[in-house]
C-alpha positions in Angstrom: -81.2 75.6 81.6 -84.7 76.3 79.5 -83.5 74.4 76.5 -82.2 71.7 78.3 -85.5 71.0 79.8 -87.0 70.8 77.1 -85.0 69.0 74.5 -82.7 66.6 76.2 -85.7 64.2 76.4 -86.1 64.8 72.8 -82.4 64.1 71.6 -81.4 61.0 70.1 -80.0 58.5 72.3 -76.8 58.7 70.0 -76.6 62.2 70.8 -73.5 63.3 72.5 -71.7 66.3 74.0 -73.8 69.3 76.0 -75.8 67.1 77.8 -75.5 65.7 81.5 -73.6 62.5 81.7 -73.4 62.0 77.8 -69.8 62.9 76.8 -67.2 61.9 74.8 -66.1 58.7 77.1 -69.7 57.6 77.1 -70.1 57.6 73.5 -66.8 55.7 73.7 -68.4 52.9 75.7 -71.5 53.1 73.2 -68.8 52.1 70.4 -67.2 49.5 72.6 -69.8 47.8 74.2 -72.8 48.0 71.3 -71.2 48.1 68.0 -70.9 44.5 66.5 -69.3 43.4 63.3 -68.8 46.9 61.7 -67.5 46.7 58.0 -67.3 50.1 56.6 -67.8 53.4 58.3 -67.5 57.3 57.5 -66.9 60.4 59.3 -68.6 63.6 58.5 -66.4 66.7 57.9 -67.6 69.9 57.6 -65.6 72.7 55.9 -64.8 75.5 58.1 -67.5 77.8 58.4 -69.5 79.8 60.5 -73.5 79.7 61.4 -74.7 83.1 59.1 -78.2 84.5 58.8 -79.6 81.4 57.2 -78.9 78.9 60.1 -80.0 81.3 62.9 -83.4 81.8 61.0 -83.8 77.8 60.6 -82.5 77.4 64.2 -85.0 79.8 65.5 -87.8 78.2 63.3 -86.9 75.1 65.1 -87.0 76.5 68.6 -90.6 78.2 67.9 -92.1 74.6 66.9 -91.9 73.5 70.7 -91.2 77.0 72.8 -94.0 79.7 72.1 -91.9 82.2 73.4 -90.7 85.4 71.2 -88.8 87.4 73.5 -86.4 84.0 73.9 -85.8 83.4 69.9 -85.2 87.2 69.5 -82.6 87.0 72.3 -81.0 84.5 70.7 -81.0 85.9 67.6 -79.4 89.3 69.1 -76.9 87.2 70.2 -75.6 86.0 67.2 -76.1 89.5 65.7 -73.5 90.9 67.9 -71.3 88.3 68.1 -72.1 87.5 71.6 -72.6 83.8 70.5 -70.9 82.2 67.8 -70.9 78.4 65.9 -68.2 77.4 64.0 -68.3 74.1 62.5 -65.9 72.1 61.0 -63.1 73.1 63.4 -61.3 71.9 66.1 -62.9 74.2 68.8 -66.2 72.5 70.2 -66.8 71.0 73.5 -63.1 72.0 74.4 -63.5 74.6 77.1 -62.2 77.1 74.7 -63.1 81.1 75.3 -64.2 81.7 71.6 -67.1 78.7 72.7 -69.9 80.1 74.7 -71.5 77.2 76.9 -75.1 78.2 74.8 -73.3 76.6 71.7 -73.6 73.0 72.9 -77.2 73.0 73.3 -78.1 75.3 70.1 -76.1 72.6 67.9 -77.8 69.7 69.4 -81.1 71.3 68.3 -80.4 72.3 65.1 -79.2 68.8 64.3 -81.9 66.9 65.8 -83.5 66.8 62.8 -81.0 65.2 61.3 -80.4 62.7 64.1 -84.4 61.4 63.6 -83.6 60.8 59.7 -80.6 58.4 61.0 -83.1 56.6 63.2 -85.6 56.0 60.5 -83.2 54.8 57.9 -81.9 52.6 61.3 -85.4 51.5 61.4 -85.6 50.8 57.6 -82.6 48.5 57.5 -83.7 46.6 60.5 -87.2 45.9 59.0 -85.2 44.3 56.1 -83.4 42.0 58.1 -85.0 38.4 58.2 -86.8 37.2 61.2 -85.8 33.7 62.6 -87.2 31.8 65.4 -85.1 31.2 68.5 -84.5 27.7 67.4 -83.7 28.3 64.2 -81.1 31.1 64.8 -79.2 29.1 66.8 -79.1 26.7 64.2 -77.8 29.9 62.2 -74.6 30.6 64.5 -72.7 32.8 61.7 -76.3 34.6 60.6 -74.9 38.6 61.2 -78.0 41.0 60.5 -77.4 44.1 58.5 -77.0 47.0 61.4 -76.2 50.7 61.2 -74.8 52.6 63.8 -74.5 56.2 64.2 -72.6 58.8 66.8 -72.5 62.4 67.0 -70.4 64.6 69.1 -71.7 68.1 68.5 -70.5 68.2 65.2 -68.3 65.2 65.0 -70.7 62.7 63.6 -69.7 58.9 62.8 -71.8 56.4 60.9 -70.6 53.1 60.6 -72.6 49.9 58.7 -72.2 46.1 59.1 -73.4 45.4 55.7 -72.1 45.7 52.2 -70.2 49.0 50.8 -73.2 49.6 48.2 -75.4 50.3 51.1 -72.6 52.3 52.7 -72.6 54.1 49.9 -76.0 54.5 49.3 -76.3 56.1 53.2 -73.4 58.5 52.6 -75.0 60.1 49.7 -78.4 60.5 51.8 -76.4 62.0 54.5 -74.4 64.4 52.5 -77.8 65.3 50.8 -79.7 65.9 53.6 -77.1 68.3 55.7 -76.3 70.6 52.4 -80.1 70.7 51.3 -82.4 70.7 54.1 -79.8 71.6 56.8 -77.9 74.4 54.7 -74.5 73.0 55.6 -71.4 72.6 53.4 -70.0 69.2 54.0 -66.2 68.2 52.9 -66.6 65.4 50.3 -63.2 64.8 49.5 -62.7 64.2 53.5 -66.0 62.7 53.9 -65.2 59.5 52.5 -65.8 55.4 53.3 -62.9 53.2 54.9 -62.9 49.6 55.5 -63.4 49.3 59.2 -60.9 46.2 59.6 -58.0 47.7 57.3 -58.2 51.1 57.9 -58.5 53.1 61.3 -60.1 56.5 61.4 -59.9 59.0 63.6 -63.2 60.5 66.1 -63.0 62.6 69.2 -59.4 62.8 69.3 -58.7 59.0 69.3 -58.4 56.3 66.5 -61.3 53.5 65.6 -60.8 50.5 64.4 -62.6 47.0 64.1 -60.5 44.1 65.4 -61.4 40.3 66.3 -61.9 39.7 69.9 -58.6 38.2 70.6 -56.9 41.7 70.0 -58.6 43.3 72.9 -58.6 39.7 74.7 -55.2 37.6 73.8 -54.6 34.2 74.5 -51.5 33.7 76.8 -48.4 32.9 75.3 -46.0 30.5 76.3 -44.0 32.6 78.7 -46.7 34.1 80.3 -48.1 30.2 81.0 -44.9 29.1 82.1 -44.7 32.4 84.8 -48.3 31.5 86.3 -47.6 28.0 86.5 -43.8 29.1 88.7 -46.0 31.5 90.3 -48.6 28.8 91.4 -45.8 26.5 92.3 -44.6 29.1 94.5 -47.7 30.0 96.0 -48.6 26.2 96.8 -45.1 26.2 98.5 -45.8 29.1 100.6 -49.2 27.5 101.1 -47.7 24.5 102.7 -45.2 26.4 104.9 -48.3 27.9 106.3 -49.9 24.9 106.7 -47.2 23.4 108.5 -46.7 26.1 110.7 -50.5 26.3 111.4 -50.7 22.8 112.7 -47.5 23.3 114.8 -49.3 26.2 116.4 -52.5 24.4 116.7 -50.6 21.0 118.7 -48.7 23.5 120.8 -52.4 24.9 121.7 -54.1 21.5 121.9 -51.4 20.5 124.1 -51.5 23.3 126.7 -55.2 23.2 126.6 -55.1 19.1 127.7 -52.1 20.0 130.3 -54.2 22.3 131.6 -57.3 20.2 132.0 -55.4 17.2 133.1 -53.7 19.2 136.0 -57.5 21.0 137.0 -58.6 17.7 137.1 -56.2 15.7 139.3 -55.9 18.5 141.6 -59.9 18.1 142.1 -60.6 21.7 141.1 -63.7 22.8 139.8 -63.4 24.7 136.3 -64.9 28.2 137.1 -65.9 30.7 134.3 -67.4 34.3 134.1 -69.3 33.0 130.7 -69.4 30.0 128.8 -66.8 29.0 125.9 -67.6 25.6 125.5 -69.0 26.1 122.5 -66.7 28.1 121.2 -63.6 25.6 121.9 -66.3 23.0 120.3 -66.3 25.1 117.3 -62.7 25.3 117.1 -61.7 21.8 117.4 -64.1 21.0 115.0 -62.6 23.3 112.5 -59.6 22.1 112.9 -60.9 18.5 112.6 -62.8 19.3 109.4 -59.8 20.9 107.4 -57.4 18.1 108.5 -60.3 15.7 107.0 -60.5 17.7 104.0 -56.7 17.3 103.4 -56.9 13.7 103.8 -59.5 12.9 101.3 -57.5 15.5 99.4 -54.1 12.8 99.2 -54.6 9.6 97.0 -51.2 8.4 98.9 -52.6 8.8 102.1 -56.0 7.2 101.2 -54.1 4.1 99.6 -52.1 3.6 102.7 -54.8 3.5 105.1 -56.8 1.3 102.8 -54.1 -1.5 102.5 -53.8 -0.9 106.1 -57.6 -1.7 106.8 -58.3 -4.1 104.0 -55.4 -6.6 103.5 -54.3 -9.8 105.6 -57.7 -9.6 107.5 -58.6 -12.9 109.0 -62.0 -12.0 109.4 -62.7 -12.3 105.8 -62.3 -15.8 105.7 -65.6 -18.2 105.9 -64.4 -20.6 107.9 -63.5 -17.9 110.8 -67.1 -15.8 110.1 -68.6 -19.1 111.0 -67.4 -19.3 114.3 -68.0 -15.8 114.9 -71.0 -13.9 116.6 -73.7 -12.3 113.6 -73.7 -9.2 114.9 -69.5 -9.0 115.0 -69.8 -10.3 111.2 -72.4 -7.5 110.3 -70.2 -4.9 112.0 -67.0 -5.9 110.3 -68.7 -6.1 106.6 -70.5 -2.5 107.4 -67.0 -0.9 108.6 -65.7 -2.7 105.3 -68.3 -0.8 103.3 -67.4 2.2 104.6 -63.8 1.7 104.0 -64.2 0.8 100.2 -66.7 3.8 99.8 -64.0 6.4 101.6 -60.8 5.1 101.3 -60.4 3.1 98.0 -58.0 4.7 95.4 -59.6 4.3 92.8 -62.6 5.8 93.0 -61.0 9.1 94.0 -58.9 9.0 91.2 -61.7 8.6 89.0 -62.8 12.0 90.7 -59.6 13.7 90.5 -59.6 12.7 86.5 -63.4 13.9 85.8 -62.5 16.8 87.2 -59.5 17.2 85.3 -61.1 16.1 82.3 -64.0 18.6 82.9 -61.1 21.6 82.8 -59.4 20.4 79.6 -63.2 20.1 78.4 -63.7 23.5 79.4 -60.4 24.9 78.1 -60.8 23.1 74.5 -64.6 24.6 74.7 -63.0 28.0 75.4 -60.2 27.5 72.6 -63.0 26.6 70.1 -65.2 29.0 70.8 -62.6 32.1 71.0 -61.4 30.7 67.4 -64.7 31.0 66.3 -65.4 34.2 67.2 -62.4 35.2 66.0 -63.4 34.4 62.7 -67.0 35.8 62.9 -66.9 38.5 65.1 -65.1 42.1 65.0 -64.9 44.5 68.3 -64.0 47.6 68.7 -60.6 48.9 69.2 -60.0 52.3 70.7 -56.6 53.9 70.9 -55.1 56.7 71.8 -53.1 58.5 68.6 -49.5 57.6 69.6 -47.5 60.3 66.3 -49.8 63.0 67.4 -49.2 62.6 71.1 -45.3 62.4 70.6 -45.7 65.2 68.3 -47.8 67.1 70.9 -45.1 66.7 73.5 -42.6 68.1 70.8 -44.4 70.9 69.6 -45.1 72.1 73.5 -41.2 71.8 74.3 -41.4 68.8 76.7 -38.9 67.1 74.9 -36.0 68.1 72.2 -35.2 66.9 69.2 -34.1 63.4 70.2 -37.0 62.7 72.2 -35.8 63.5 75.8 -37.2 65.8 78.2 -36.1 69.5 78.2 -37.2 72.4 80.4 -39.8 74.9 79.1 -37.9 78.5 79.8 -41.1 80.3 79.5 -42.2 79.2 83.0 -39.1 80.0 84.4 -40.4 83.2 85.9 -43.6 81.6 87.9 -43.0 80.5 91.4 -42.5 76.5 91.8 -46.1 76.0 92.8 -47.2 77.6 89.7 -44.8 75.2 87.7 -46.0 72.0 89.4 -49.7 73.0 89.0 -48.9 73.7 85.2 -47.4 70.5 84.3 -49.8 68.7 86.6 -52.8 69.9 84.9 -51.5 69.2 81.5 -50.9 65.8 82.5 -53.9 65.0 84.5 -56.0 66.0 81.4 -53.9 63.8 79.3 -54.8 61.2 81.7 -58.2 61.8 82.2 -58.8 62.1 78.3 -57.1 58.8 76.9 -58.0 56.6 79.9 -60.5 54.9 77.8 -57.8 53.4 75.2 -56.7 50.7 74.6 -52.9 51.8 74.3 -53.2 54.1 77.8 -50.2 53.1 78.4 -48.3 55.1 76.4 -49.8 58.2 78.0 -48.4 57.2 81.4 -45.1 56.9 80.0 -45.7 60.9 78.3 -46.5 61.9 81.7 -44.3 59.8 84.2 -41.3 60.3 82.1 -41.6 63.1 80.0 -43.7 65.4 81.6 -42.2 65.0 85.3 -39.0 65.3 84.2 -39.7 68.4 82.2 -40.9 69.7 85.5 -37.9 68.8 87.4 -35.3 70.7 84.6 -37.8 73.8 84.7 -37.4 73.8 88.3 -33.5 72.9 88.3 -32.9 75.7 85.6 -34.9 78.0 87.6 -32.5 77.8 90.4 -30.0 77.0 88.7 -29.6 73.6 89.8 -28.5 70.3 89.1 -31.6 67.8 88.1 -30.3 65.6 91.1 -30.3 68.5 93.4 -33.9 69.2 91.9 -35.3 65.7 92.8 -33.5 65.7 96.3 -35.3 68.4 97.2 -38.7 68.4 95.6 -38.8 64.3 95.0 -40.0 62.6 92.2 -43.3 63.0 93.4 -43.0 67.1 92.9 -43.7 67.9 96.7 -44.1 71.6 97.4 -45.1 73.7 100.3 -47.9 75.9 100.8 -48.4 79.1 102.4 -48.8 77.7 105.7 -45.6 75.2 105.6 -47.8 71.8 104.6 -46.7 69.8 101.7 -48.8 69.7 98.9 -48.7 66.8 96.1 -50.3 68.1 92.8 -48.8 66.2 90.1 -49.8 62.7 89.9 -47.5 60.0 91.5 -45.8 57.2 90.1 -47.9 54.8 91.8 -51.1 56.7 91.1 -50.6 56.7 87.5 -49.4 52.8 87.6 -52.8 51.9 89.1 -55.0 54.4 87.0 -57.4 52.8 84.6 -60.8 53.5 82.9 -62.6 55.4 85.2 -65.8 55.6 83.7 -65.8 59.2 83.1 -68.5 61.2 81.3 -66.9 64.0 79.2 -63.1 65.1 80.3 -62.0 67.7 78.6 -59.0 67.8 76.1 -55.6 68.7 76.9 -55.8 71.2 74.8 -56.9 74.1 76.4 -54.1 73.5 79.1 -51.2 72.4 76.4 -51.9 75.8 74.5 -51.9 78.7 77.4 -49.4 79.6 80.1 -50.2 82.0 82.7 -47.1 84.4 83.5 -47.7 86.3 86.6 -46.8 90.1 86.4 -45.3 92.6 89.2 -47.4 95.6 89.1 -48.3 98.4 91.2 -51.8 98.7 90.0 -54.2 98.4 92.8 -56.0 95.0 93.7 -58.9 94.0 91.4 -61.6 92.1 91.6 -60.8 88.6 90.6 -62.4 87.7 86.7 -63.9 84.1 87.2 -67.5 84.4 87.6 -69.1 84.6 91.3 -65.6 85.5 92.8 -65.7 89.1 94.5 -62.3 88.3 96.5 -60.4 91.1 95.7 -56.5 90.1 96.7 -55.9 88.9 93.1 -52.9 89.1 91.0 -52.3 90.0 87.1 -51.2 87.7 85.1 -50.4 87.2 81.3 -51.7 85.1 78.5 -49.1 83.5 76.4 -50.2 81.4 73.8 -48.5 78.2 72.0 -48.8 79.0 68.5 -47.6 82.7 68.9 -44.5 81.7 70.6 -43.8 79.3 68.1 -45.5 81.6 65.3 -47.3 78.7 63.7 -50.7 78.8 62.4 -53.3 75.9 64.2 -55.0 75.4 60.9 -51.4 74.1 58.9 -51.8 70.8 60.0 -47.9 70.0 58.6 -46.4 72.2 61.6 -49.4 72.0 64.3 -50.6 68.9 65.5 -53.6 67.5 63.6 -57.3 67.5 65.8 -55.5 69.9 68.5 -57.1 73.1 68.7 -56.0 76.4 69.6 -57.3 79.4 72.0 -57.8 82.5 69.7 -55.3 84.3 68.9 -56.5 87.6 70.1 -56.3 86.8 73.9 -52.5 86.4 73.5 -50.9 89.0 75.7 -54.2 89.7 77.4 -54.0 90.1 81.3 -56.3 88.9 83.7 -56.8 89.4 87.5 -57.4 85.8 89.4 -57.6 85.1 93.3 -55.1 82.2 94.4 -57.6 79.6 94.4 -59.1 80.2 90.9 -55.3 81.0 89.4 -54.7 77.1 90.9 -58.2 75.8 89.4 -56.8 77.3 86.0 -53.5 75.6 86.1 -54.7 72.4 87.1 -57.4 72.1 84.6 -60.3 72.1 87.0 -61.4 75.5 85.3 -61.1 77.0 81.5 -61.2 80.4 80.3 -65.2 79.9 79.7 -65.2 80.3 83.6 -63.5 83.8 82.9 -65.1 86.9 82.4 -63.3 87.7 79.3 -64.6 91.1 78.8 -62.9 92.5 81.8 -59.3 92.0 80.3 -56.7 94.6 82.2 -54.8 97.0 79.8 -51.3 96.6 80.4 -48.4 97.6 78.4 
């Protein structure tokens, strides 16, 4: 808390992770809205290494520059010395809620990298000063001028640097970055993986997502011929429906008007006096005025009706003859001329046709202008496209056992021993974390399909195998929404429904946790005669608990998470020392852990129960 208050305002604007409101999705929104015309980029990759004495000493000296508290500095050193605090760079462990990472690690990493952030800021200012300056009028003439810019995003130990300049500039910047990180900060950079890539022709993995620079038309494609035909068909159907409603409304108005006039006529015929408790003249007048205005507007919008009335008023009129006009009074002739002027002004179809043609011409000109601007933008601008890595998502689904070798849903037999509600909550936790994490991606539909189909039917098949029933019987009992009854008999829905998933989009989240922690761990309830223990969740004193054994995915499959061929690249794993450890949890915290609301960082991992 103290470190966050002191340092948060001093961090760079592109420093994300371990800060309030500055998470993965905030960084992605920065990339999508701020980065313009990227040409080259590189991601700084560190060799897997742990903070040793050198790094801790440098971190302590950095803290001492701002905080004159030797006790605090010594306390942090002791944390590292007794391995109560551990920072490992170059792995897939930071910012994922794993127990091997302390919540204090994030703020300390940001403090340690703050000097690097300032170095990047200085380089950006230097490049910005070299860009030529133009007057606003001159800049309007130079439409295709693209200034050289440098962008950087750092999420804890993940660093991405982007430039809109040449490859030589990017290479020089990369050499400076590597030299600063290795020389001044004492970190080990993997130079083979820290390579420059083309932002247009090559994708790059960052924050568990794929980034690529694309023309604006890729993100906002023009409608195809099929879409245009479908839209025209929908417009015609909408107009036909509006015409039906209009005719029905006119019929109802006619009936209502006749009723009102009939009622008034009867009252007047009998000589009765109208008595009302309140005045309604204004309301009735407004109703009839609105009806009249609608009729007038519809009349002026129809060329056929205007032409018909124009012919009736202007053709075959004997008052237009000079011999007749001379015999008539001047007042009558003037009134006739004024009437003809109003007829020509409001009823002539020529002016109306010109007005409608002008509206159509403006719409066509606007479409042509938009098409020209979009074409120029495609040739001169590049935007950031963020996607969920499809191959990695499919590999994770297969590795966790949701699908078989043919890609079809299958049951997970390890979960059969759990209660029905715990099975559904585990699947719901995995699904919701996937949906939250990838909701900002362009191909979010792929993740929706994985959750809606593969996870949902894998859960149904697991429940069916547990109760030795068929899939149809399980669907009939739990429904496709996977409803389950609680202790009071009330139905609960934990798994996101099909309608809910279909309506999902970018929800402006800050820093949702990846699916790694929920996907690679299962809690199996044990039948034990041991006396009840306190709940191991922080700040929970409930003694009505149950014992659960941790089962890790990498131990069940006998796979090393560092082996990228068998493990999913970029997916972290809980430390194997926690495999088969037992912990006592109350009902609420067990549900929260399964649903992904809390992680093992919220559990006191020093109080594991020894069970054979």
